[in-house]
N, C-alpha and C positions, 0 to 999 in steps of 0.2 A: 797545186793543191786543192781537191775540188770534192775528194771523197766525205771531207767533212760535211760539205753540204746537205748530205741526205740525212746521215745522222751524225750523233756524236760519238766519243768511245774509240776514233780511230786513231788509239795513241801511237800503232806501230806505224803507220805511214805520216804520222807526225813526226816522230823520228827521221825516218827518210827523205821528208821534205825540210827539215830544218835540222842539220847533223852537228851544226856548231851550237845548237841550245845546250844548255848548263842543265845536268842533271842534278837530280831525279826531277823527269816532268812532273809537273802538278797537272791533274785533270781537272778538269771543272765544266766538263762539257756535257757531261750525261744527267745530271739531276736526281744524282743515286746517292743515298745515303751517306756518307763517308765513315760513321759508326755504326756499321752491321750489328745485327742479332749476335749478342756473342758466341750461342753454343750452338756450334755445329759438327758437333760427335753424332757421330754414326753407329748404329750397330753391325759387326761383319756381314751381319743377314742381309741388310740392304743393299751390301756391296756385291754378297757373292750369289743371293740369288732374286731371278725376278719379280718386280715389286707384283707384292700380293694383293687381292682384293680388299683385305682386312683393313692393310696399311693405305690404301687408297681411299677406305671408308672412315678411316681415323682424320686422315688430313681433310676428306670434304667435310666432316661435321664441325672440325676446327673452323675453318674455312667459314661456313656458314653461321656459325655463333659470334666470329668475328664481325662479320657483314651484317649480320642479322637478317638472313635471306632465309627461306624455307630451302630446308636441308635437300629437299628432292629436287630443287631447280639449279642447281650447280653441277658442272662437270668440269672436271680438273683437264688442264691442258700444260704443255709446255712451255707457258709464257703466252702473253696476249699477242705477239707479235704474229704468231702462227696463225692465231685465231682470225685476225683482220686479213690475212690473205686468204685464208678457206672462208669468210663469208660470201664472196660473191659465186662460190659454187653450189651454197646451199640456199639462197635467198636470189632472185629475179626481180634486179631493179631497173627502170627505166631510168628516172630522173630521183636525183637526191639533194636536200638542201645541206652543206656542210658549214661548220663556223670556221671563218677565215678571219685573223691566220691561227691555223692549229697544227697537231702533228701532221707530219707529210703524208705520211703513210697511207690514211684515209684516202685521200685524195689519190693518191697514185696507182691502188689497188682499185677503186672501183673505176678509174677513169681507163684504164688497162681493160675494165671487161666491158668498155663500151659507154658506161652510163654517163649520162649529162650531170654536170653540177654544176649546181647555183652556189658558190661562194659569196657568204653574206656575214655581216655581224648580228644578224635575227634569224639564224636559221630555223627557230620556232614559230616565227611568224607565215612560213610556208608548208605546214604540217597540212592544209587544207590542198595543196597541189602538188605535192612530190610524193613518191613513194617511200622514202626513209627520209630522216631527219638526223642527221651524227653530229655529235658534240661530245667533245673532250668537258668534264666536269670534277675537279676543276680544269681550265686549258691550259694547254702546252703551247705556246711558249708564255702566254700574257697573265695567266691565272685568273682570267675571268670566271665566273660561278653561275651556276643557275641554281633556283630553287628547285627542291623536290615536286613542289606542288604546280611550279611551271611546267617541269618536264611530264608529269603525269598528264595533266590537262592536253599537253600536245599529244602524248602517246594516245588519248581516248581517240583524239579526233582523225590521228593515223589508224589505228587499230580498226574502226570503222569503216575505211575505207581499203582495209586488208593490207596495210602497210607496218612499217615498224620505225620505231624510236630505237637507235644505237649512242648507247652510253658509254664511252670509254673512262673508267672510274681507277686509271691506272693511279690516278696521284689522291685518291679519295681517302685512304688512310690517314692522310694530313688532318682532315676533318669528317667525320664519320656521317655528320649530319648532314650534310650535302649529298649524300647516297641515296639512289632507289631500290637498293638490293632487296628492303624489304615488301617491295611489289614484285621479286624475281617470280619468274613462271605467269607473271599476265600476260595477256593475249597484246600482241606487237611491240613486245620490250626485249630490248637483248641488250646486257652488261656484259662489260669486259673487264677482269679485274687483272692487278699485276701484284706479285709477290717481291720483285727485286727490286724495285725503287725503294720504297720506305723501309725494307727491313735490310737492304744494303747488302743483297747477296745474289746478285743479277746473273752470274754465271751458273745457279742453280737451274735455271729455267723453270720457273713454276708460276702459272696463271689459273683462272676460271672463265668461263662464260656461263652466264645465269642467264636461263631462254626458256620459252615454253617446251615440252616436252619431245614436241614434235622435230625443233628444231635442233635438240639437244641430240636427237637420237643423229641426224643425221650427219653434227659433228661428231660424235664419236665414233662413227663408222669410217672416217676420213683419217681420224687418229689413231686406231687402230687400239690393240690388246693392254699395250704398255706406254700410254700417252705422257706419264712422268718417271723419273727414275724413283727407284729404292732411296737412294738419299735426300731427295727433294722431298719425298712424299714424308717422309721422317722428321726431318728439320723442319718441312713447312708445318706439320700437324704441332711440332713443340711451339715454333714461334708463335702461332697464330690464337693457341691458347694460354700464352702468357701475356694478360690484360696488364698487368701491373709494368712490362718493359715498355708496352705500346704507350701506356700515358705519361710515362717519364721521356719517351724518346720525344712525343710531339710536344711536351714543354723544351725539353733540349735543342729540339729544330728552331722552334718560333724564338728561343732566345739568341741563337746560331746567326738567323737570318736577319735578325733587328740588328746583331752586331757589322755584319756584312754590308745592310745597306748604310749605315753609318760610315764605314770605310770607302765604299764608293761613291756615295754624296762629298765626302770632304777628297774625294780625287775629282771631283767636279764631273762624275757621271748623274744621270738623271734615271731614278728608279721608278719605272713606269705600270710595274706589274710582276707578276711572278707567285712562287708558293714558297713555302717554308722550304722546299729542298732546291730552289732554284729563284734567282733573280732575272727578270728581262728590263734591260737598260737600254738608254737613250744613248746617243755619243755624235759626236759630227760627221765623221768619219768612222763609223765601226767596222769597214772591211780594213783599215788602216791600223785601226787599234787592235783587233784581231792579232795582224801578222807582228805588230810590234809584240805583243803579249807570247805569241808561238815562239817568236826569237828571244825571250826571256825562259822560256820553259813551260809556258802557261796553256794551257788548252782549255777556251772558251767556245762556245757555240755561235757562229755566224749562220746568218739566214741569206739564201737567192734572192728572197724577195722584200729584201729591205738593206740599205747601206747603212741605215741607222739604229738598226739595234743588235744586241748582242743578250746572250741568256747566261748569267755565269753561276754555278754551281756553286753549294758552301765549300770554303777553305776547311780541308781536316783537322789543322792546328794553328797556331800562332805565328809558326814560321812560315808556312804558306801562306797566310792572309798579309803578312811582311813583305814576302815576295810580289805576290797581286798589287799592292799599295807600289812599292816601289817600281814595278812595271809600268801601273796606269800612269804616273808622273813620266811626262816627256822626256825629262832629263835622266829618268831613272833606267 
């Protein structure tokens, strides 16, 4: 079983690899909110007709208001993953500095485009040497954060040389004070946003890129006339406009992550980072622990670059947390 090393969420493969594991499986591998936005109703028109410009504009307006970004700076996309893969087709880079460890697709995509990558714990320090700096803020999987002031200072240094600061804000809905979206459209700044993680509706495939107009137009040409589905636009507009739900969800996720920390520490793991949607833990033999959990029907995230770390998402209820605690105990 190696497909899980690239991404989480491969629950079908896990069932095949561990056919004797008890059901139901508990998927803690993705860092997606297990308590999704509740109102997913859609009008018949969003299903029966092609997405309208009005629906796209309504969703964009709700997004930019929620992010604090200039409305004209944002382009809607079917998730942020496709945007990561499109970037080498619209900007030509020779060398980048990349926060390490981080979300693996950034390195995979740029390496595949023949770009030299400096993997580093301090990517902003290379702003005067590289064509682009790439960071996730907050970072996945360790939860490390960068201040908006530090990011903007690096952006200015890069932009002065025609370079780019690429900020993946997939988990920034958890802490909007970290976002640089208010600078959207500034020279040399490219921001990726994801809907599915915080709102718990990853299957809708909705996201956005915030960037200068010249780059947005190139991305738009590649995404085509209908980059997001009618249901995604309708639900996205409603969810992003729901300020009260965002506030209550942040509090709920914070409390849930603290409960999970307590349970993980009680079972002998060391919590070394993460966000309020997942915890990053250290274990003596993480890959053996991963397999033990899998045989108990619990799917967490392991990594090919470390035999000592796992990423564990939030259990959706007390029963799931009890099963996790039991499986973490060697005799469990």
